[in-house]
FITI-792335 format. One record per atom (N, C-alpha, C): residue number from 0; atom name; x, y, z negated; residue in three letters. Coordinates in pm, 1 decimal, always signed. Each point is the difference from the previous one (the first is absolute). Layout:
N
+------+------+----------+----------+----------+------+
: nufi : guba :        X :        Y :        Z : doba :
+------+------+----------+----------+----------+------+
:  NUM :   CA :        X :        Y :        Z :  ala :
...
+------+------+----------+----------+----------+------+
end
This chain:
116
+------+------+----------+----------+----------+------+
: nufi : guba :        X :        Y :        Z : doba :
+------+------+----------+----------+----------+------+
:    0 :    N :  -1703.7 :   -520.4 :  -1189.3 :  unk :
:    0 :   CA :   +127.2 :    -70.2 :     -8.6 :  unk :
:    0 :    C :   +106.9 :    +77.7 :    +75.2 :  unk :
:    1 :    N :   +125.2 :    -35.8 :    -27.6 :  unk :
:    1 :   CA :   +112.2 :    +67.0 :    +65.2 :  unk :
:    1 :    C :     +4.0 :    -35.2 :   +147.8 :  unk :
:    2 :    N :    +13.6 :   +102.6 :    +82.1 :  unk :
:    2 :   CA :    +15.0 :    -21.4 :   +143.1 :  unk :
:    2 :    C :   +104.2 :    +95.2 :    +56.3 :  unk :
:    3 :    N :    +83.2 :    -54.7 :    +85.2 :  unk :
:    3 :   CA :    +91.2 :    +78.0 :    +82.4 :  unk :
:    3 :    C :    -24.3 :    -45.0 :   +143.2 :  unk :
:    4 :    N :    -45.1 :    +92.1 :    +82.4 :  unk :
:    4 :   CA :    -37.3 :    -35.5 :   +136.5 :  unk :
:    4 :    C :    +86.1 :    +79.2 :    +97.4 :  unk :
:    5 :    N :    +88.9 :    -73.4 :    +68.1 :  unk :
:    5 :   CA :    +87.0 :    +63.4 :    +98.1 :  unk :
:    5 :    C :    -69.2 :     +9.8 :   +135.0 :  unk :
:    6 :    N :    +37.8 :   +100.3 :    +75.8 :  unk :
:    6 :   CA :    -50.3 :    +16.1 :   +136.3 :  unk :
:    6 :    C :   +103.1 :    +78.0 :    +80.2 :  unk :
:    7 :    N :    -19.8 :     +0.2 :   +132.0 :  unk :
:    7 :   CA :    +86.4 :    +79.8 :    +86.2 :  unk :
:    7 :    C :   +104.6 :    -79.0 :    +76.4 :  unk :
:    8 :    N :    +10.2 :   -128.2 :    -27.6 :  unk :
:    8 :   CA :    +95.5 :    -80.4 :    +74.3 :  unk :
:    8 :    C :    -46.9 :    -24.5 :   +141.7 :  unk :
:    9 :    N :    +88.6 :    -58.8 :    +78.9 :  unk :
:    9 :   CA :    -35.5 :    -30.0 :   +137.7 :  unk :
:    9 :    C :   +122.9 :    -14.9 :    +86.5 :  unk :
:   10 :    N :    -22.9 :     +5.6 :   +129.4 :  unk :
:   10 :   CA :   +106.5 :    -13.4 :    +99.4 :  unk :
:   10 :    C :    +49.1 :   +138.0 :    +41.5 :  unk :
:   11 :    N :   +130.0 :    +17.5 :     -1.6 :  unk :
:   11 :   CA :    +59.0 :   +126.7 :    +41.0 :  unk :
:   11 :    C :   +127.8 :    -29.0 :    +77.3 :  unk :
:   12 :    N :    +31.2 :    +85.2 :    +94.3 :  unk :
:   12 :   CA :   +122.2 :    -17.0 :    +78.4 :  unk :
:   12 :    C :   +121.4 :    +48.1 :    -79.9 :  unk :
:   13 :    N :   +116.0 :    -54.5 :    +29.4 :  unk :
:   13 :   CA :   +121.5 :    +51.9 :    -64.6 :  unk :
:   13 :    C :    +11.7 :   +150.3 :    +19.5 :  unk :
:   14 :    N :    +38.3 :    +67.4 :   -108.1 :  unk :
:   14 :   CA :     +7.0 :   +145.5 :     +2.3 :  unk :
:   14 :    C :   -129.0 :    +68.7 :    -39.8 :  unk :
:   15 :    N :   -105.6 :    -75.7 :    -12.1 :  unk :
:   15 :   CA :   -129.5 :    +57.0 :    -34.5 :  unk :
:   15 :    C :    -19.0 :    +19.4 :   -149.7 :  unk :
:   16 :    N :   -121.0 :    +42.8 :    -34.8 :  unk :
:   16 :   CA :    -32.8 :    +31.3 :   -139.1 :  unk :
:   16 :    C :   -129.5 :    -67.0 :    -41.2 :  unk :
:   17 :    N :     -8.5 :    -26.9 :   -128.5 :  unk :
:   17 :   CA :   -123.3 :    -47.5 :    -61.8 :  unk :
:   17 :    C :    -11.2 :    +62.6 :   -137.5 :  unk :
:   18 :    N :   -123.5 :    +15.8 :    -44.8 :  unk :
:   18 :   CA :    -24.1 :    +46.3 :   -136.9 :  unk :
:   18 :    C :    -85.1 :   -103.2 :    -71.6 :  unk :
:   19 :    N :    +56.5 :    -60.4 :   -101.1 :  unk :
:   19 :   CA :    -72.8 :    -96.4 :    -80.9 :  unk :
:   19 :    C :    -66.5 :    +71.5 :   -117.3 :  unk :
:   20 :    N :   -116.1 :    -50.7 :    -37.9 :  unk :
:   20 :   CA :    -71.1 :    +51.2 :   -116.3 :  unk :
:   20 :    C :    -30.2 :   -115.4 :    -93.9 :  unk :
:   21 :    N :     -7.7 :    +30.8 :   -127.6 :  unk :
:   21 :   CA :    -38.9 :    -97.9 :   -100.6 :  unk :
:   21 :    C :    -97.8 :    +67.3 :    -94.8 :  unk :
:   22 :    N :   -124.6 :    -43.3 :     +5.4 :  unk :
:   22 :   CA :   -104.4 :    +55.7 :    -84.5 :  unk :
:   22 :    C :    -14.7 :    -84.5 :   -126.0 :  unk :
:   23 :    N :     +7.8 :    +64.9 :   -114.2 :  unk :
:   23 :   CA :     -3.3 :    -69.1 :   -128.1 :  unk :
:   23 :    C :   -131.2 :    +23.6 :    -72.0 :  unk :
:   24 :    N :    -41.8 :    -99.8 :    -75.4 :  unk :
:   24 :   CA :   -119.0 :    +13.9 :    -83.4 :  unk :
:   24 :    C :     +8.8 :    -99.0 :   -115.0 :  unk :
:   25 :    N :    -76.4 :    +28.3 :   -105.6 :  unk :
:   25 :   CA :     -7.2 :    -92.0 :   -112.7 :  unk :
:   25 :    C :   +104.9 :    +20.5 :   -106.3 :  unk :
:   26 :    N :    +82.0 :   +103.1 :    +15.9 :  unk :
:   26 :   CA :    +98.9 :    +31.3 :   -103.2 :  unk :
:   26 :    C :    +33.8 :   +148.4 :    +10.8 :  unk :
:   27 :    N :    +74.1 :    +50.2 :    -97.6 :  unk :
:   27 :   CA :    +34.2 :   +142.3 :     -3.5 :  unk :
:   27 :    C :   +119.8 :    +24.0 :    +90.5 :  unk :
:   28 :    N :    -29.6 :    +31.3 :   +123.7 :  unk :
:   28 :   CA :   +101.5 :    +10.6 :   +105.0 :  unk :
:   28 :    C :   +114.1 :    +93.8 :    -39.1 :  unk :
:   29 :    N :    -34.0 :   +112.6 :    -59.0 :  unk :
:   29 :   CA :   +102.2 :   +101.2 :    -29.3 :  unk :
:   29 :    C :    +97.9 :    -43.7 :   -108.5 :  unk :
:   30 :    N :    -26.7 :   -110.9 :    -66.2 :  unk :
:   30 :   CA :    +88.7 :    -50.1 :   -104.2 :  unk :
:   30 :    C :   +100.8 :   -102.4 :    +52.1 :  unk :
:   31 :    N :    -13.3 :    -34.9 :   +126.5 :  unk :
:   31 :   CA :    +80.8 :   -107.5 :    +57.1 :  unk :
:   31 :    C :   +100.9 :    +54.1 :   +100.7 :  unk :
:   32 :    N :   +123.6 :    -45.1 :    -11.7 :  unk :
:   32 :   CA :    +94.8 :    +19.0 :   +109.3 :  unk :
:   32 :    C :    -46.2 :    -87.5 :   +115.9 :  unk :
:   33 :    N :    +15.0 :    +51.1 :   +119.7 :  unk :
:   33 :   CA :    -46.6 :    -72.5 :   +118.2 :  unk :
:   33 :    C :   +117.8 :    -29.4 :    +92.4 :  unk :
:   34 :    N :     -6.4 :   -115.5 :    +59.6 :  unk :
:   34 :   CA :   +107.4 :    -41.6 :    +89.9 :  unk :
:   34 :    C :    -56.8 :    -66.5 :   +123.8 :  unk :
:   35 :    N :    +80.4 :     +0.2 :   +102.3 :  unk :
:   35 :   CA :    -24.7 :    -81.3 :   +118.7 :  unk :
:   35 :    C :   +111.7 :   -102.8 :     +9.3 :  unk :
:   36 :    N :    -39.4 :   -122.5 :    +28.3 :  unk :
:   36 :   CA :    +92.6 :   -108.8 :    +26.3 :  unk :
:   36 :    C :    -30.4 :    -54.6 :   +138.6 :  unk :
:   37 :    N :    +92.6 :    -75.8 :    +52.1 :  unk :
:   37 :   CA :    -27.8 :    -67.2 :   +126.9 :  unk :
:   37 :    C :    +61.1 :   -139.2 :     -0.8 :  unk :
:   38 :    N :    -60.8 :    -86.4 :    +79.2 :  unk :
:   38 :   CA :    +48.1 :   -137.4 :    +10.3 :  unk :
:   38 :    C :     -9.0 :    -45.8 :   +144.3 :  unk :
:   39 :    N :   +114.6 :    -29.8 :    +57.3 :  unk :
:   39 :   CA :     +5.6 :    -53.6 :   +134.6 :  unk :
:   39 :    C :    -10.3 :   -152.3 :     -7.3 :  unk :
:   40 :    N :    -41.8 :    -63.6 :   +108.6 :  unk :
:   40 :   CA :    -14.4 :   -146.3 :     -0.4 :  unk :
:   40 :    C :   +128.2 :    -70.0 :    -41.5 :  unk :
:   41 :    N :    -10.3 :    -89.9 :    -95.9 :  unk :
:   41 :   CA :   +115.4 :    -76.7 :    -43.7 :  unk :
:   41 :    C :    +97.0 :    +73.9 :    -88.2 :  unk :
:   42 :    N :    -37.6 :   +121.8 :    -40.3 :  unk :
:   42 :   CA :    +90.5 :    +80.2 :    -81.9 :  unk :
:   42 :    C :    -66.0 :    +39.7 :   -131.4 :  unk :
:   43 :    N :    +81.3 :    +45.6 :    -93.7 :  unk :
:   43 :   CA :    -50.9 :    +43.2 :   -128.7 :  unk :
:   43 :    C :    -70.9 :   +134.6 :    +11.4 :  unk :
:   44 :    N :    -92.5 :    +22.3 :    -90.6 :  unk :
:   44 :   CA :    -64.9 :   +129.9 :     -8.1 :  unk :
:   44 :    C :   +101.8 :   +101.6 :    -53.8 :  unk :
:   45 :    N :     +7.1 :   +114.6 :    +66.2 :  unk :
:   45 :   CA :    +99.0 :   +100.4 :    -38.1 :  unk :
:   45 :    C :    -64.0 :   +135.6 :    -22.4 :  unk :
:   46 :    N :    +59.0 :    +74.7 :    -91.0 :  unk :
:   46 :   CA :    -49.2 :   +133.2 :    -29.8 :  unk :
:   46 :    C :    +29.9 :    +95.2 :   +115.8 :  unk :
:   47 :    N :   -101.1 :    +77.7 :    +37.1 :  unk :
:   47 :   CA :    +15.8 :   +101.8 :   +104.3 :  unk :
:   47 :    C :    +17.6 :   +137.6 :    -63.8 :  unk :
:   48 :    N :    -94.2 :    +35.6 :    -87.0 :  unk :
:   48 :   CA :     +2.3 :   +133.6 :    -59.9 :  unk :
:   48 :    C :    -84.8 :     +1.5 :   -126.2 :  unk :
:   49 :    N :    +33.5 :    +90.7 :    -90.5 :  unk :
:   49 :   CA :    -72.2 :    +17.3 :   -125.3 :  unk :
:   49 :    C :    -24.9 :   +147.4 :    -24.0 :  unk :
:   50 :    N :   -113.7 :    +29.3 :    -61.7 :  unk :
:   50 :   CA :    -32.3 :   +137.1 :    -36.8 :  unk :
:   50 :    C :    -50.4 :     -0.4 :   -143.8 :  unk :
:   51 :    N :    +41.9 :   +100.6 :    -76.4 :  unk :
:   51 :   CA :    -39.4 :     +7.3 :   -139.9 :  unk :
:   51 :    C :   -145.7 :    +43.9 :    -14.7 :  unk :
:   52 :    N :    -47.4 :     -0.1 :   -123.0 :  unk :
:   52 :   CA :   -142.4 :    +23.7 :    -23.6 :  unk :
:   52 :    C :    -49.2 :   +133.9 :    +53.8 :  unk :
:   53 :    N :    +82.4 :   +102.2 :    -14.3 :  unk :
:   53 :   CA :    -40.9 :   +132.8 :    +46.5 :  unk :
:   53 :    C :    +43.5 :    +28.2 :   +142.8 :  unk :
:   54 :    N :    +78.7 :    -88.9 :    +56.4 :  unk :
:   54 :   CA :    +54.3 :    +24.3 :   +133.3 :  unk :
:   54 :    C :   +125.1 :    +85.0 :     -0.8 :  unk :
:   55 :    N :    +50.8 :    +28.8 :   -117.8 :  unk :
:   55 :   CA :   +113.5 :    +89.1 :     -9.4 :  unk :
:   55 :    C :   +132.9 :    -61.6 :    +37.7 :  unk :
:   56 :    N :     +2.5 :   -131.4 :     +6.2 :  unk :
:   56 :   CA :   +124.3 :    -67.3 :    +34.9 :  unk :
:   56 :    C :    -29.5 :   -119.8 :    +88.1 :  unk :
:   57 :    N :    +84.7 :    -19.6 :    +98.9 :  unk :
:   57 :   CA :    -14.2 :   -113.4 :    +91.0 :  unk :
:   57 :    C :   +134.4 :    -70.8 :    +14.8 :  unk :
:   58 :    N :     -6.7 :   -123.7 :    +40.7 :  unk :
:   58 :   CA :   +121.1 :    -78.6 :    +20.7 :  unk :
:   58 :    C :    -22.2 :    -92.1 :   +118.6 :  unk :
:   59 :    N :   +104.5 :    -18.5 :    +80.2 :  unk :
:   59 :   CA :    -13.0 :    -79.0 :   +122.0 :  unk :
:   59 :    C :   +111.7 :   -102.0 :    +11.7 :  unk :
:   60 :    N :    -32.3 :   -110.6 :    +63.7 :  unk :
:   60 :   CA :   +104.8 :    -92.0 :    +40.7 :  unk :
:   60 :    C :    +86.9 :    +69.5 :   +104.0 :  unk :
:   61 :    N :   +126.7 :    -33.4 :     +0.5 :  unk :
:   61 :   CA :    +95.5 :    +72.3 :    +85.3 :  unk :
:   61 :    C :    -40.5 :     +2.5 :   +146.5 :  unk :
:   62 :    N :    -50.8 :   -109.6 :    +50.2 :  unk :
:   62 :   CA :    -30.4 :     -8.6 :   +143.2 :  unk :
:   62 :    C :   -122.4 :    +82.8 :    +39.7 :  unk :
:   63 :    N :    -74.9 :    +48.8 :    -98.8 :  unk :
:   63 :   CA :   -119.5 :    +78.7 :    +27.5 :  unk :
:   63 :    C :    +21.2 :   +149.7 :    -21.9 :  unk :
:   64 :    N :   +110.0 :    +35.5 :    -64.0 :  unk :
:   64 :   CA :    +22.9 :   +141.0 :    -29.1 :  unk :
:   64 :    C :     +5.0 :    +81.7 :   +128.2 :  unk :
:   65 :    N :    -73.3 :   +109.8 :     -1.1 :  unk :
:   65 :   CA :     -3.4 :    +87.4 :   +116.7 :  unk :
:   65 :    C :   -102.4 :    -37.4 :   +104.2 :  unk :
:   66 :    N :    -55.4 :   -121.4 :    -10.6 :  unk :
:   66 :   CA :   -101.6 :    -43.6 :    +97.1 :  unk :
:   66 :    C :   -137.0 :    -16.7 :    -64.1 :  unk :
:   67 :    N :     -1.6 :    -43.3 :   -125.0 :  unk :
:   67 :   CA :   -125.3 :    -26.4 :    -69.5 :  unk :
:   67 :    C :    -22.0 :   +104.8 :   -109.3 :  unk :
:   68 :    N :   -126.5 :    +33.0 :    -24.2 :  unk :
:   68 :   CA :    -34.9 :    +92.2 :   -107.0 :  unk :
:   68 :    C :   -117.9 :    -55.9 :    -78.5 :  unk :
:   69 :    N :    +18.7 :    -15.0 :   -130.6 :  unk :
:   69 :   CA :   -109.0 :    -42.7 :    -86.5 :  unk :
:   69 :    C :    -60.1 :   +123.7 :    -65.1 :  unk :
:   70 :    N :   -131.7 :     +0.2 :    -13.1 :  unk :
:   70 :   CA :    -69.2 :   +110.3 :    -65.7 :  unk :
:   70 :    C :   -125.0 :    -55.5 :    -66.4 :  unk :
:   71 :    N :    -59.0 :    +81.6 :    -85.2 :  unk :
:   71 :   CA :   -122.3 :    -43.9 :    -66.7 :  unk :
:   71 :    C :    -91.8 :   +118.3 :    -20.5 :  unk :
:   72 :    N :   -128.4 :    -31.5 :     -9.2 :  unk :
:   72 :   CA :   -101.6 :    +99.0 :    -30.1 :  unk :
:   72 :    C :    -79.8 :    -55.0 :   -117.3 :  unk :
:   73 :    N :    +28.1 :    +52.5 :   -117.3 :  unk :
:   73 :   CA :    -67.4 :    -50.7 :   -120.3 :  unk :
:   73 :    C :   -147.9 :    +38.8 :     -5.9 :  unk :
:   74 :    N :    -40.2 :    +96.2 :    +80.7 :  unk :
:   74 :   CA :   -143.1 :    +34.8 :     +5.0 :  unk :
:   74 :    C :    -77.9 :    -99.7 :    +85.7 :  unk :
:   75 :    N :    +71.5 :    -70.0 :    +86.3 :  unk :
:   75 :   CA :    -64.3 :    -98.4 :    +87.3 :  unk :
:   75 :    C :    +39.1 :   -143.8 :    -36.4 :  unk :
:   76 :    N :    +81.7 :    -14.9 :   -104.6 :  unk :
:   76 :   CA :    +46.3 :   -132.9 :    -41.3 :  unk :
:   76 :    C :    +61.6 :    -76.1 :   +116.9 :  unk :
:   77 :    N :    +83.5 :    +68.1 :    +72.9 :  unk :
:   77 :   CA :    +57.5 :    -58.3 :   +120.6 :  unk :
:   77 :    C :   +148.9 :    +29.6 :     +8.5 :  unk :
:   78 :    N :    +73.7 :    -99.7 :    +45.0 :  unk :
:   78 :   CA :   +142.2 :    +17.0 :    +28.7 :  unk :
:   78 :    C :    +21.0 :    -25.7 :   +148.6 :  unk :
:   79 :    N :    +95.4 :    +71.6 :    +56.1 :  unk :
:   79 :   CA :    +24.4 :     -6.3 :   +144.4 :  unk :
:   79 :    C :   +145.1 :    -37.7 :    +27.7 :  unk :
:   80 :    N :    +20.1 :    -53.5 :   +118.2 :  unk :
:   80 :   CA :   +136.1 :    -22.2 :    +48.5 :  unk :
:   80 :    C :     +3.1 :    +44.4 :   +146.1 :  unk :
:   81 :    N :    +66.3 :   +110.4 :    +23.8 :  unk :
:   81 :   CA :    +20.4 :    +48.3 :   +136.7 :  unk :
:   81 :    C :   +127.7 :    -63.9 :    +52.6 :  unk :
:   82 :    N :    -13.1 :    -70.3 :   +110.9 :  unk :
:   82 :   CA :   +113.3 :    -70.7 :    +57.7 :  unk :
:   82 :    C :    +28.5 :    +55.4 :   +139.0 :  unk :
:   83 :    N :   +118.0 :    +54.3 :    +18.7 :  unk :
:   83 :   CA :    +40.1 :    +56.4 :   +127.9 :  unk :
:   83 :    C :   +119.3 :    -76.7 :    +55.4 :  unk :
:   84 :    N :    +25.1 :    +19.3 :   +127.7 :  unk :
:   84 :   CA :   +114.9 :    -63.6 :    +66.2 :  unk :
:   84 :    C :     +4.7 :   -149.4 :    -29.9 :  unk :
:   85 :    N :   -112.8 :    -64.0 :    +17.9 :  unk :
:   85 :   CA :     -8.9 :   -141.3 :    -34.9 :  unk :
:   85 :    C :    +87.2 :    -86.4 :    +89.8 :  unk :
:   86 :    N :    +55.5 :   -102.1 :    -62.3 :  unk :
:   86 :   CA :    +89.7 :    -93.5 :    +68.4 :  unk :
:   86 :    C :    -63.1 :   -139.6 :     -5.6 :  unk :
:   87 :    N :    +39.7 :    -87.6 :    +90.4 :  unk :
:   87 :   CA :    -53.9 :   -136.5 :     -4.8 :  unk :
:   87 :    C :    +21.9 :    -67.0 :   -135.7 :  unk :
:   88 :    N :   +109.1 :    +32.4 :    -66.8 :  unk :
:   88 :   CA :    +27.8 :    -61.9 :   -129.5 :  unk :
:   88 :    C :    -89.0 :    +53.6 :   -112.0 :  unk :
:   89 :    N :    -79.6 :   +102.7 :    +28.6 :  unk :
:   89 :   CA :    -96.8 :    +48.6 :    -98.5 :  unk :
:   89 :    C :   -128.1 :    -83.1 :     -0.3 :  unk :
:   90 :    N :    -14.7 :    -87.7 :    +97.4 :  unk :
:   90 :   CA :   -119.8 :    -83.0 :     +6.5 :  unk :
:   90 :    C :     -8.7 :    -90.1 :   -122.9 :  unk :
:   91 :    N :   -116.5 :     +2.7 :    -64.5 :  unk :
:   91 :   CA :    -19.4 :    -76.0 :   -123.2 :  unk :
:   91 :    C :   -143.0 :    +20.4 :    -46.7 :  unk :
:   92 :    N :    -36.4 :    -72.6 :   -103.3 :  unk :
:   92 :   CA :   -122.2 :    +32.5 :    -73.2 :  unk :
:   92 :    C :    +40.0 :    +96.5 :   -110.7 :  unk :
:   93 :    N :    -70.0 :   +111.8 :     -6.4 :  unk :
:   93 :   CA :    +29.3 :   +104.1 :    -97.9 :  unk :
:   93 :    C :   -103.0 :     -7.9 :   -113.7 :  unk :
:   94 :    N :    +52.3 :     -1.8 :   -121.0 :  unk :
:   94 :   CA :    -83.0 :    -15.2 :   -118.8 :  unk :
:   94 :    C :     +9.1 :   +123.5 :    -88.8 :  unk :
:   95 :    N :   -112.4 :    +34.4 :    -57.8 :  unk :
:   95 :   CA :     -9.2 :   +107.8 :    -96.7 :  unk :
:   95 :    C :    +10.7 :    -60.7 :   -140.2 :  unk :
:   96 :    N :    +70.4 :    +69.4 :    -87.7 :  unk :
:   96 :   CA :    +18.5 :    -48.6 :   -137.5 :  unk :
:   96 :    C :    -21.6 :   +113.7 :    -97.9 :  unk :
:   97 :    N :    -69.8 :    -29.8 :   -106.6 :  unk :
:   97 :   CA :    -22.7 :    +95.0 :   -108.9 :  unk :
:   97 :    C :    +56.8 :    -60.6 :   -127.4 :  unk :
:   98 :    N :    +78.0 :    +78.8 :    -71.2 :  unk :
:   98 :   CA :    +71.2 :    -59.2 :   -114.1 :  unk :
:   98 :    C :    +14.2 :    +98.4 :   -116.2 :  unk :
:   99 :    N :    -19.2 :    -56.6 :   -120.6 :  unk :
:   99 :   CA :    +40.5 :    +68.0 :   -122.1 :  unk :
:   99 :    C :    +89.8 :    -97.4 :    -76.4 :  unk :
:  100 :    N :    +30.6 :    +30.8 :   -123.7 :  unk :
:  100 :   CA :    +81.0 :    -91.9 :    -80.3 :  unk :
:  100 :    C :    -73.9 :   -129.6 :    -30.4 :  unk :
:  101 :    N :   -133.8 :     +3.9 :     +7.0 :  unk :
:  101 :   CA :    -77.5 :   -117.3 :    -40.9 :  unk :
:  101 :    C :    -86.1 :    -58.6 :   +110.2 :  unk :
:  102 :    N :    -21.4 :    +73.3 :   +107.2 :  unk :
:  102 :   CA :    -89.9 :    -45.0 :   +105.5 :  unk :
:  102 :    C :    +68.0 :     +5.3 :   +136.5 :  unk :
:  103 :    N :    -39.4 :    -91.1 :    +85.9 :  unk :
:  103 :   CA :    +62.6 :    -13.4 :   +131.3 :  unk :
:  103 :    C :   -104.8 :    -50.4 :    +97.2 :  unk :
:  104 :    N :    -40.1 :    +85.8 :    +95.3 :  unk :
:  104 :   CA :   -106.8 :    -35.4 :    +92.8 :  unk :
:  104 :    C :    +51.1 :     +4.6 :   +143.4 :  unk :
:  105 :    N :    -56.9 :    -89.4 :    +83.4 :  unk :
:  105 :   CA :    +41.1 :     -9.2 :   +140.2 :  unk :
:  105 :    C :   -121.5 :     +5.4 :    +92.2 :  unk :
:  106 :    N :    +20.6 :    +57.8 :   +114.8 :  unk :
:  106 :   CA :   -100.5 :     -6.7 :   +104.6 :  unk :
:  106 :    C :    +19.1 :   -125.0 :    +84.3 :  unk :
:  107 :    N :    -84.8 :    -14.5 :   +100.8 :  unk :
:  107 :   CA :     +2.2 :   -120.0 :    +83.1 :  unk :
:  107 :    C :    +94.2 :    +14.2 :   +119.0 :  unk :
:  108 :    N :    +44.5 :   +119.9 :    +26.9 :  unk :
:  108 :   CA :    +96.8 :    +22.4 :   +105.9 :  unk :
:  108 :    C :    -62.3 :    +44.1 :   +130.8 :  unk :
:  109 :    N :    +78.7 :    +70.1 :    +77.9 :  unk :
:  109 :   CA :    -39.1 :    +39.3 :   +135.8 :  unk :
:  109 :    C :   +119.1 :    -25.0 :    +91.4 :  unk :
:  110 :    N :    -27.7 :    -57.1 :   +115.9 :  unk :
:  110 :   CA :   +108.2 :    -42.6 :    +88.1 :  unk :
:  110 :    C :    +41.8 :   +111.7 :    +94.1 :  unk :
:  111 :    N :   +128.7 :    +14.3 :    +12.7 :  unk :
:  111 :   CA :    +59.2 :    +94.3 :    +94.5 :  unk :
:  111 :    C :    +81.2 :    -80.0 :   +101.2 :  unk :
:  112 :    N :    -29.5 :    +22.5 :   +126.6 :  unk :
:  112 :   CA :    +70.9 :    -65.9 :   +108.9 :  unk :
:  112 :    C :    +66.1 :   +108.1 :    +83.3 :  unk :
:  113 :    N :   +128.7 :    -12.0 :    +20.3 :  unk :
:  113 :   CA :    +74.7 :    +97.7 :    +79.9 :  unk :
:  113 :    C :    +54.1 :    -73.0 :   +122.5 :  unk :
:  114 :    N :    -61.3 :    +30.4 :   +113.0 :  unk :
:  114 :   CA :    +36.3 :    -72.2 :   +121.1 :  unk :
:  114 :    C :    -38.3 :    +81.7 :   +121.8 :  unk :
:  115 :    N :    +78.7 :    -13.9 :   +104.9 :  unk :
:  115 :   CA :    -32.7 :    +65.7 :   +126.1 :  unk :
:  115 :    C :    -81.1 :    -94.2 :    +89.6 :  unk :
+------+------+----------+----------+----------+------+
end
């Protein structure tokens, strides 16, 4: 069955870094655009970053540009989110998403806490 399993979340101090991973299985990973979303308590889920099937193009929400980097390894069926210069407002549950024109899959999320 389809699985997206996020990992790498945790507690980090402001200014610190984390690298999230999302391991995919049960579908043809290289055919799906991959995205990271995040949802803070009481707020809507928002797009963080997207990467195309080959990794040739990426897109970021304005507040993440220059701090976050999305990448993928199609040989490992994994997408990554490198997060640098983390701020308290980056704290949220981060979700992995796989999407084509007809299919849309979500992971269970990994929590990121940014606090001193």
